[in-house]
C-alpha positions in Angstrom: -15.4 81.7 6.8 -12.0 81.6 5.0 -11.3 79.3 2.2 -7.7 77.6 1.0 -6.9 77.4 -2.4 -6.7 74.8 -4.4 -3.3 73.3 -4.7 -1.4 74.2 -6.8 0.2 71.4 -9.6 3.3 72.2 -10.9 3.6 70.3 -14.4 6.4 70.2 -15.3 8.1 69.1 -12.2 4.8 66.1 -12.5 6.3 65.3 -16.1 10.3 65.6 -15.2 9.9 63.3 -12.6 7.4 60.9 -15.1 10.4 61.6 -17.9 13.2 60.6 -14.6 11.1 57.0 -14.4 10.9 56.1 -17.8 14.6 56.8 -18.1 15.4 54.4 -15.8 13.3 52.0 -16.9 15.8 50.3 -19.3 13.3 47.7 -21.4 16.5 45.6 -23.0 17.4 45.1 -19.8 13.8 44.0 -18.2 13.3 42.3 -21.7 17.0 40.2 -20.6 15.7 39.7 -17.0 12.3 38.4 -18.1 13.8 36.2 -20.6 16.6 34.7 -17.9 14.1 34.1 -15.2 11.7 32.1 -17.8 14.2 30.2 -19.0 14.8 29.3 -15.2 11.3 28.3 -14.7 11.4 25.9 -17.9 14.6 24.3 -17.1 13.2 24.1 -12.9 9.7 22.4 -14.6 12.2 20.2 -16.5 13.7 18.8 -13.7 10.8 18.1 -12.4 9.2 16.5 -14.7 12.3 14.3 -14.8 11.9 13.3 -11.5 8.4 12.6 -11.6 9.3 10.8 -14.1 12.5 8.9 -12.0 9.6 8.2 -9.4 7.7 6.4 -11.6 9.9 4.1 -13.0 11.3 3.3 -9.8 7.6 3.0 -8.0 7.0 0.8 -11.6 10.3 -1.8 -10.9 9.5 -2.5 -7.4 5.9 -3.3 -8.4 7.4 -5.2 -10.4 9.2 -7.3 -7.9 6.2 -7.3 -5.6 4.0 -9.3 -8.7 7.8 -12.1 -8.8 8.1 -12.1 -5.0 4.1 -12.9 -4.9 4.2 -15.2 -7.8 6.9 -17.3 -5.8 5.8 -17.4 -2.1 1.6 -17.9 -3.2 1.5 -21.3 -4.0 3.8 -22.8 -1.2 1.2 -20.7 1.0 -1.4 -22.8 -0.8 -0.4 -25.6 -0.7 1.0 -25.3 3.0 -2.1 -23.9 3.8 -4.1 -26.8 2.4 -1.5 -28.8 4.5 -2.9 -27.5 8.0 -6.4 -28.1 7.0 -5.6 -31.2 6.4 -3.4 -31.5 10.1 -6.3 -29.9 11.7 -9.0 -32.4 10.3 -6.5 -34.8 11.6 -6.5 -33.2 14.6 -9.7 -33.1 14.9 -10.3 -37.2 14.1 -6.9 -38.6 16.5 -9.3 -38.7 19.6 -11.9 -41.3 18.5 -8.8 -42.7 16.5 -7.3 -43.1 20.3 -10.8 -44.5 22.1 -11.3 -46.8 19.2 -7.6 -48.2 19.8 -8.1 -48.7 23.8 -11.1 -50.4 23.3 -9.4 -52.7 21.3 -6.4 -53.4 24.3 -8.3 -53.6 26.8 -9.2 -57.4 27.6 -12.4 -59.0 27.0 -14.7 -61.0 29.1 -15.7 -64.2 27.3 -18.8 -65.4 28.7 -20.7 -68.1 27.6 -23.3 -68.2 25.1 -26.6 -67.7 26.7 -28.5 -70.6 25.0 -25.2 -73.0 26.5 -25.9 -73.9 29.7 -29.7 -74.0 29.3 -28.8 -77.0 26.6 -26.1 -79.2 29.6 -28.7 -79.1 31.7 -31.3 -80.6 29.8 -29.3 -83.3 28.3 -27.9 -84.0 32.1 
């Protein structure tokens, strides 16, 4: 049974690599990059909010126009609907009116009154 010795850590190499890594990080440059990214993010957010505001204004104008259109059109439509209702009643009334007119145009038979023939035969 052979045991392998634990790996030896080269502490100087690890510390050197860590220092090289830390030297490559420039806090000022990273801070400037971070600030620039934050500025661009805020500007994009402002533009997005302005676009939302413009969209809401456009929707408000469109809603106002639709309301004005409805105000202009609603009353004439109500009047037309009332006239159509009256026309429907008239269409229902016309056949009865026509039948009355036809009955007035047919010749009437003139029959002598029932009591007049019997009175003439009694006097003769």
